[in-house]
N, C-alpha and C positions, 0 to 999 in steps of 0.2 A: 213676473219672472225677472230675476236680476239680469242686468246687462253685463255682457262680457267687456272687460276693459279694452279700449282701443290702443294697440301697441304702436300705432303709426309714427308718433314722434321719435321712437327709438329705432325705427327701421333704417333711416338715412343717417349715417354717421355724421356727415357734415352739418346737416340740419339739427341733429341732436346736440352737437357741440355748440352751435349758435344758441340753441334753446337754453342749455346749461349756462352759457355766458350771460344770457339775458336774466336768468334766475339769479346769478351772482350779482349782477348790477342792481337789480330790483331790491334784493334783500339786504345787500351790503349798504346801499343808500338809505334804506329804511332803518337799518341798525345805526348808521351814523347819525341820522336825525334823532333817533331815540336817545343816543348818548349825549348829544348836544343839548337836547331838551331836558334830560335828567339833571345835567350839571347846572343849567340855567335855572331850573325850578328849585333845585336844592339851595343854591346860593341866594336866590331871591327870597325864598321863604324864610331861610335862616336870618336874612337881613332885616326882616320885619320886626321880630321880637327877640332874636338871638336866643331862642329856646330849642334845645334838642327835641323836645316833645313835638314841636311843630313839624320837624322832619319826619317823625314817626307818623304823623297824621297824613302826610303825603302818600306814604306807602299804603296806609289803610284805605284811603279813598280810591286809590288805583286798584286795590285788590277786591274790594267789596263787590263791584259789578261782575267780576269774573265768578265769584262765589254765587251770587244771586241768579246769574244767567247760565250757569254751567250746563244744565240739561237742555235749555232752549238753544243755546249756541251750538252745542254738540250735535243736536238733532238737525239744526239748520245746515251745518257743514256737511252732514251726510245726505241731506235732502236736496240742497240747491247747489248751484255752480260755485265751487270753492274759489276759483279765481275772481269771480265777481264779488264775492264776500270780502276777499282781501282788498280789492280795489276800493270798495265802498268804505271799509274800515280805515284804510290808510288815508282816504280823503277826509274822513272825520278827524283823524289825528292832526292833519294839516290845518284844518279849521281851528282846532283847539290851540295849536301853536301860534297861529296868527292872533287869536283872541288874547292869549297871554302877552303877546307883543304889544297889542293895543292897550292893555292894562298898564304895562310897564311904561309905554310912551306917555300915557296920561298921568303917570306917577300915582296910580291907585295902589296903595299898600293895604289891601283888604284881604286878610287871610281866608275868610269864609268864601269870598268871591273867587279867589284863586283855586281853592279846594273844589268849588263847584265846577269850574272848567276842567280840572283834573278828573273829577268824577265822570264827566262826559267822555273824556279821553279813555277812561277805564272801560266804559261801555263799548266804545269802538274796539278796543283791544280784546274785550271778552269774546267778540266774534272773530276778529282778525287773527288772533294768536293761534287758535286751534286750526283754522283754515290754512295759515301759513305753514304750520308744522306738517301738514299732509301733502304739500305741493311736491316736494322733492321726490318722494316715493312714487309719484305719478308722472314724473318726467324722465326718470332713469330706470334701467332694469335693476332687479333685485341684486344681481351679482356685482353691480357697480355702485350700489347705494352707499355702503360704508366708505368706499374710497372717495366718492364725490363729497360725501358729508364731511369727511376729515379735511379735504381740500377747502371746502366752504368754511369750515370752522377755523382753519388756518387764516384764510383771507379775512374772515369776520374779526378775528382778534387783532389784526392789523388796524382795522377800523376802530375797534374798542380802545386801542392805544392812542391813535391819532385824534379821534373825534373829541374825547374829553379834554385833551391838551389844547385843541383848537377852541373848544368851548370856554376853557379857563381863560384863554387870552381874550376871547370876545367879551366875556362877562367883565373882565377887568377894565374894559373900555366902555361897553354898553350892553346891558342885559337885553335891551330891545333888539340889538343886532343879533344876539345869540338866538332869540326866539324866532326872528325872521329867517335866519339861516336854517334853523330846524324845519320851519314850514316849507321853505323852498326845496330842501333836500327830500322832504316827504312827498312833495309834488313830483319830483324826479322819480321816486320809487313807484308812484302810481303809474307813471308812463311806462316804466319797465314791467310792472305787473300786467298791464294791459296787453303787452306784446308777447307774454308767455304762451306757449302752446302746451296745454295740459291734456293728457289723454283722458278719455271718458272714465269716470269712476264707476264702481259697482254700487248702484243706488240701494239704499236701505228700503226694505219692503214697507208697504203701507203708505198712507197719504197724509197723515197728520201726526201731531205729537201726542203720545199717550204716556201714561205713567210707566207702563211696561217697557215700551221701546226706549224711553229716556233713561231707564235704569239698566238697560242692557250693558252699557259701558261699565257700570259699577259691578255687575255680576261677572263680566268678563275678567276684570282686574282681580276680583276676589278669587276667581277660579285658578289664577296663576300666581302662586306665592312669590315666585322670582320677580315678576313684574311689580306686584304690590310691595314687596320688600325694597326693591330698587327705588321706586318713586317716593315711597314714604321715608326712606333713609335720606334721600336728597332733600325732602321737605324739612325734616326736623333738624338735620345737620346745619343747613344754611339758615333756617329759622332762628336758631340760637346763636350760630357762629358768625353770621354776616355782620359787617360793620360799614358797608358802603354808605348808608344813610348818614353816618356820623362823620364822614370825611370832612365836611365843612367845619365841624367842631374841632377836629384834630388839627386841621390847617390853621384855624384861628386861635384856639385856646391852648392846645398842647404843644404844637410845633412853632406857634407864633409867626406864621407866614400868611401869605395872601391868596388871592384867587388863582394865580398862576400855579402855586404849589398845590392847591386843591385839584387843579386839572391834572398835575403830574401824579398825585396820589390816585386819582380816579383812573388814570391810564395804566397804572402799575399792574393791576390784576390782568388786564388785557395783554400786557407784555408777556407775563408768565404763561398765560393761556395760549398765546400765539406760538411761543416756542414749543409748548407741549403739543399743540395741534399739528405742527410740522412733524414732530416725532411720530404722532399717531397716524399721520397720512402715509408714513412708510411702514410703521408697525401697528397694524390694526389689532386691538385687543380682542382676541377670539378664543382665548383659553384662560382658565382660572379667572373668569371675569368677575365672579362674586368676591373672591379674596382681593383682587386688584381694586375693586370699587371700595371695599371696606377700608383697605389700607390708605387709599387716596383720601378718603373723607377724614380719617384719623389725622393724617399729615396736614390737612386743611385746618383742623382744629388747633394743632400745635402752632401753625403759622399765624393764626389769629391771636393767640396768646402772646407771641413775640411782638406782633404789631401793637397790641394793647399797651405794652410797657416801653415801647421804643420812644426815644426823645430825639432821634436823629432822622432827618429826612430820608437819607439813603437807606438806612436800615429799615425804615417804615416801608419804603418802596420795595425793597427786597422781600420783606415779609408778605406784602400784598401780592407781589409777583409770584411767590411760591404758592400762596393760597389760590391764585388764579390758575396755576399749572395743575394743581391737584384737583381743583374743581372741574377743569376741562376733561380729565380722565373720567370722573364720575358722570359728567354730562354725556360724553360719547357713548359710554356703556349703557346709560339709562335710555337714551334715544334709540339705540340699536335694539335693545330689549323690547321697547314698546312698539316701534314702527315695524320691525321685522316679524313680530309675533301676533299682529293684530290683523284680522280680515279687513279688506278695503272697505266693505260696506259698513264697518263699525268704527273706522279710524276717527271719524269726526267726534263721536261720543267719547271714545276712549281718550283721544288727544285733548278734548275739552276738559276732561277730568284731570288729565296730566297737567294741563295748563294751570288749573286751580292749584295743584300741588306746587308747581313751579312759582306761580304768583304768590302763594302763601310763603314760600321759602324766601323770596326776595322782597316783595312789597309788604306782606304782613310781618316779615322779619324786620323790615325797616321800622315798623310801628313798635315791635318788641324792643329793638335796639334803642329807639328814641325814648321809650318809656323807662327802660333800664338805666339809660344815661341820665335821665332827669332825676331818678330816685337814688341811684348809686354813684353817679358820676360816670363820665365816659370811659375812663380807664378800667375801672372795676367792672362796669357793665360789659365791655368787650371781652375782658379776660374771663369772666364767668361764663360768657357765651362760648368761648373756645373750650373750656372745661366741660360744659354741657354737651358739646359736639362729641368729645371723646366718650362721654357716657352713652350717647346715642349709638355710637359705633358698637360698643360692647353689648348693649341691649339688643340691637338688631342682629348681631352675629349669633346671639343665643335664641332670639325669637323667630328668626327666619333661616333655619339650617339649609333650606333649599337654595337660598341666596348665597350663603357662606360657601357651600360646596359646588355651586354651579360652575360649569367648565366652559360653556359656549354661550354666545349671544342668542342663538336660537335655543330657547329653553327646552324644546321638544327633543333636542339632540342629547340632552342629559337623561332622557328617559322620564 
């Protein structure tokens, strides 16, 4: 018999505020570490052979574990202690960061070895990411979820702005320092995760992983066209339109600037997303959400086309900031649709599948961007990606009328 969730962490207002503050510390420190690590990896990998394709390989090896382990990870998140999974996964990421620091310290410029470490990092994230995404809904009440999420998103984007800039400065001095800082920040996040008070989840029935239970998440998503349309729109839009992996190329070959400028470009998307997150914390999108999401993704595609042809640092920063702002709108709507319309006993499996979509849009998108840049050149590759994003919006508007006409984040409210 399924356990009823324990609401105790939410009953004491002061205690719950401390718990939410701990959540913010743990996850924001983790995000900062991820940003620093991503900048250090991108700059270091690109420096080995100066090939855009290598940057694409980074995204691929980080994504493949999530794809291979999607059902195992999702079932584990529904079966075992989610907080413990997050702690173990974050610890694994810290080990990988220190391993990369050791390689850099020893001046080992072996692409295959670095990709092997990143593959291990991808395994840790395959389990950690879906577990992380289910934590917030288990420490706040449903009525407060969107408000707290928007506040977290706002704070997160401040980290997304500051951390890459810090990483750019660190890398310009020493890539070893950047990897060590990322590892230490991850250890700090592990401490925060350990202190979180998470109410008991509704456990999935059964004792083991079976094909039927593992596929329940797939069946659930397929049964709700709004959810399927939202996460698949995000997948294909960012898959084609993303250019984050190519920022080292733009900083070096297009804008003819160095690592510090690379850090500024990497921070630009976070700047725009931060401003939008502040707006969303005051105005939560809870009407015409489908149309809002489609419009935001279309504007994202236009912003990426502008970035592709920019030869001015500040125009490039402005375009990336605009893309980050529009992406934030899409992310908030998607997360609201998924988390608020999924039974707690299935959140692990559903969120694991969502994480694969998100990973595909960013990490597999990095592989697509790197390959396109290698074949077509970075400018044409990014520009065609933006055009493809606009095509995706039109296609999804026609293919998912339920998404286009949806009015509320709670899909059941639309009938």
